[in-house]
TISEDREN-370907 format. One record per residue (C-alpha): x, y, z; residue in three letters. Coordinates in steps of 0.05 Angstrom, whole numbers, plus 32768, in hexadecimal, padded with zeros to 4 digits. Each point is the difference from the previous one (the first is absolute). Last residue first. Example, Ala and Ser with C-alpha at 12.3 -4.5 7.8 and 13.67 -1.06 7.14 Angstrom:
// TISEDREN-370907
81117FEB808Fser 7FE57FBB800Dala 
***
This chain:
// TISEDREN-370907
7F4A7E9F80E7glu 802B80137FC5arg 7FFB7FD07FC6val 803D7FE67FDCleu 7FF67FF77FB5arg 7FF77FCC7FCAala 802A7FCC8024asp 80287FDA7FCCgly 80397FEC802Earg 802E80307FDAglu 7FCD8037800Aarg 7FFF7FF2804Bala 804C80028001leu 800080447FDEphe 7FCA801B802Egln 80277FEB803Egly 804080207FE4tyr 7FD8803E7FEFile 7FEA80058049trp 80467FF4801Barg 801E80357FD1tyr 7FCB80338014thr 800E7FF6804Alys 804B80077FF1glu 7FF2803E7FD6leu 7FDC80238038gly 80357FF58035ser 803C800F7FD3arg 7FDE803C7FE0leu 7FF4801E8044thr 7FB980118015thr 7FFE804A8011ser 7FCE80237FD3pro 7FFA80488019glu 7FE08022803Btrp 7FFA80448022asn 7FC080077FD6leu 800580437FDDtyr 804A80108007lys 80167FB87FFAgln 7FD67FF97FC1ile 8020803E7FE3leu 80487FEE8010ala 7FF97FBA7FE3asn 802A80077FC1asp 7FF57FBE7FDDser 80387FE47FD5asn 800C7FF97FB6arg 803D7FF17FD5gly 80117FEA7FB9asn 7FBA80047FE4val 7FDD7FC37FE4gly 80227FBE7FF3lys 7FDF7FE17FC3pro 802F7FCA7FE5ala 803880107FCEser 803780018034leu 7FF17FB98015asp 80337FF48038tyr 80137FB88011lys 80117FF38048arg 801E7FBF8018lys 7FDC7FEC803Fleu 80127FF98049lys 7FD57FD4802Dile 7FE17FFE8045gly 7FBA80117FE7ala 7FF780398031phe 8046801A7FF0glu 7FF37FFB7FB6glu 7FC1802A8008ala 802880348026leu 803880047FCDasp 7FCD80067FC8val 7FE3803F8020leu 8047801A8007gln 800B7FF67FB5asn 7FBF80267FF3ile 801F803A8026thr 7FE580168042val 7FDA803D801Cala 7FE180008045glu 7FD0803C7FFCser 7FC37FD38000ser 7FC380177FDBgly 7FC080288003leu 800E80437FE0asn 7FC980348002ile 7FCC801B7FD0pro 7FE58042801Aglu 7FC780098031leu 801D7FE28040ile 7FCA800B8035glu 80097FBA801Bser 7FD17FC48008asp 800E7FE67FB9met 804A800C800Aile 80037FD78040leu 7FD97FC67FE2asp 80297FFF7FC0ile 804080028029gly 7FEB7FC48029lys 7FF27FD77FC1val 804280147FE0cys 80277FF0803Fasp 7FE27FBB8002asp 800F7FF77FB5ile 804B800A8007tyr 801C803C7FDBmet 803A7FFA7FCFphe 803380367FF1ser 802480007FBEarg 804680057FE2thr 80197FE77FBDgln 80447FDF800Aval 7FEA7FBC7FE5gly 801780127FB9thr 7FBD7FF67FE0gly 7FD07FC6800Btrp 801F7FC98029ile 80047FB87FE9glu 80127FCE8036ile 802F7FC58003glu 80077FC2802Ahis 7FDB7FCD7FD6lys 7FF17FCF8037gly 7FB780007FEEthr 7FE6800F8046glu 803480348011lys 7FFD80247FBDala 7FB480008002glu 8001801D8046ile 803180367FEBval 7FD580127FC4lys 7FC18002802Barg 8020802E8034cys 801A802C7FC8ile 7FBC80067FDFala 7FDD800D8043ala 803080398013pro 8002801C7FB8ala 7FB680067FF1lys 7FD37FC97FE5glu 7FD5800D7FC2arg 80227FCD7FD2gly 7FE37FBE8017gly 80207FF58043phe 8001801D8047trp 7FC080298004thr 7FF380138048gly 7FE37FDA803Ctrp 8040800A8028pro 802680417FFAgly 801280397FD1tyr 7FEE80497FF3val 802E80257FD1asn 7FF8804A8014his 7FB680128006phe 7FEB80487FF3arg 7FC5800D802Eala 7FC180287FEFval 7FC68016802Darg 7FBD80197FE7thr 7FC6801E8028arg 7FCF80107FC9leu 7FEF804B8004gly 7FEA80077FB7tyr 803180327FE2asp 803D7FFB802Eglu 7FFA7FB78013arg 7FEC7FEA7FBAphe 8039802C7FE7his 80347FDF802Carg 7FE97FB97FF0cys 8003800F7FB5met 8046801C8009arg 80177FBF8021glu 7FE07FDB7FC6ser 802B80277FCEphe 803F7FEF8027leu 7FED7FB68004lys 7FF17FFC7FB5glu 804280247FF1trp 80267FCF802Agly 7FE27FC27FDFtyr 800B80177FB8gly 804580207FFEasp 801C80088046glu 7FF280498012ala 801F80407FE4met 7FD780358022ala 802280408018pro 7FEE7FE98034tyr 7FFF7FBC8022ala 803B80198029asp 7FD28027802Fglu 7FF17FC08026glu 80497FF98011lys 80297FC97FDFleu 803D7FE58024ser 80357FF47FCBpro 80197FB98004ala 8049800B7FECglu 7FF77FDE7FBCphe 7FF480447FDFthr 7FCD800A7FCAlys 7FC38007802Dgln 7FF3804B8001lys 7FFB80037FB4asp 7FC97FCC8004gly 7FD0802F8024asn 7FD87FD88032tyr 7FBC7FE17FF1val 801F7FBA8003cys 80018009804Cala 7FB97FE67FFDser 7FB88012800Dser 7FCC7FDB802Aala 7FC2802B8006tyr 7FD68005803Fphe 7FB9801C8000phe 7FD68017803Barg 7FB78013800Aglu 7FDD7FDC7FC6val 7FC380267FE9ser 7FEC7FC97FCDasn 8006802D7FC3lys 8040801F801Amet 80217FBD800Dala 7FE97FE77FBCala 8021803C7FDEgln 80417FF28027leu 7FFB7FB67FEEmet 7FF580117FB6his 803E802C7FFEthr 80297FCE8029asn 7FEF7FC57FD3ile 800380257FBEleu 804780198010val 80127FB68002ser 800380057FB4leu 8046801D8006met 801A7FBE801Acys 7FE37FDB7FC4leu 801F80337FD1ala 80457FF98022lys 80017FB48000asn 80487FEC7FF0his 8026802C8031glu 7FCC7FF88037ile 80017FB47FFDphe 804C7FF98002gly 800480378035met 7FD47FDB8030gly 7FB47FFF7FFDgly 7FC6802D7FEEmet 7FBB80067FE4asn 7FDD80228039ala 7FD07FF6803Aala 801A80198043phe 7FC68030800Casn 7FEC80048049tyr 7FB880178005ile 7FDF80178040glu 7FB780088016tyr 7FE47FD37FC9ala 7FB77FF77FF0gly 800B7FF37FB6lys 804A80087FEFala 80097FBC7FDDala 7FC080077FD8leu 801380467FEAglu 80457FE67FECcys 7FDF7FC87FD9asn 7FD680327FD9glu 803E80297FEFlys 80257FC67FE0leu 804B7FFC800Basn 7FEC7FE48042leu 7FF77FBA7FE4asp 7FDA7FDD8038leu 80077FC08028cys 7FE080108043leu 80117FE48045asn 7FD48016803Bglu 802C7FEC803Bval 7FF27FC98033asp 801A7FC97FD2gly 8045801F7FF8phe 802B7FFC7FC2glu 804B800E7FFDgln 802B7FF87FC2tyr 7FC380047FD3trp 7FFD7FCD7FC8asp 7FC07FDE8019gly 7FDE80438001ile 800780067FB4pro 802D803D7FF4lys 7FE280457FF6ile 80028010804Aasp 7FD1801A8036val 7FFD7FF5804Bala 7FC4801C8026arg 800B8005804Aile 7FCC80088038ser 80197FE18041thr 803F80278010tyr 80217FE0803Dgly 804980137FF9arg 80137FBB7FE6asp 7FCA80077FCBarg 801C80437FE9leu 80467FE27FFFala 7FEB7FC67FD3ala 7FDD80317FD1val 804180287FFDphe 80297FC27FF0ser 7FD17FF07FC7gly 800580467FE4gly 804C80008005ile 800A7FBD7FDEphe 7FC77FFA7FCFgly 7FBA7FE48006gly 7FEA803F8025ala 8010802D7FC5gly 7FC8802C801Athr 7FF28004804Aval 7FBB801A8015val 7FF280108049ile 7FB87FFD8018leu 7FF3801D8045lys 7FFD7FCD8038thr 80448012801Dlys 7FE880448017asp 804380208012lys 800F80188046met 
***
């Protein structure tokens, strides 16, 4: 049985995955949680009064040491990131996230932290293996020879190696998961950092509410991806952290769809059909990517299983509520 009174630190806790992970820890009875994010606490997606909430810039080493003080476990979700539009136009900013993980690893060592989780990304995979639209299933070994997504992907791959060497050289118990397009309620849905599921849900909602029945789609619409619902992501993190998996491992759904099929689902939830306009000059990422889950099935006898239809409908309903609240002038919706 885990000691649920030991201090757990969650960085990036004001964001989507970090906030959802803090919520899950509370639901499971953990009583000593430190949530850290660079954003003002009032801008966090989920904020809890019974959690130690700190607003810190973790690019700075001294702040990482403050965040890690007294911790038993650290879950590092903090990064400069967003959807493809953000990643494509902010490569240097994405690369600077290497400071966060490097300083957090050093702080973990200085404070004798027992366990360290790093959130990596499918953007580490070799671009030459993602040129087909047939949703190639990427195995963990396909990250090498290295040809990661420029900027963001290279930072993630480098940080993976840092985790490995801190484990091998210093004995820090590190675990690394490569996330494949996490989506769900309590995520970014407007402003430029949102990912495809949230962006498409918002665009469909806007089209429905304004009566302008058309939607702009980045690229040709035949790009393929898999999308993992947040509940599966949280469960996978927990399982991986408690496992003996030493190498970085895929954490993603193996249900691949085209962007057009993603739009189909959102239209179905909205009860409308839209005219589609394809912006071929917009950032669109690789042609095809899917998660090969053979390794996680081998180690854990488990893989993400929430269907895209089920998860996206919940996400659509949540974004619709957020959209209407914004239209009413509500600053935000607060989770009880």
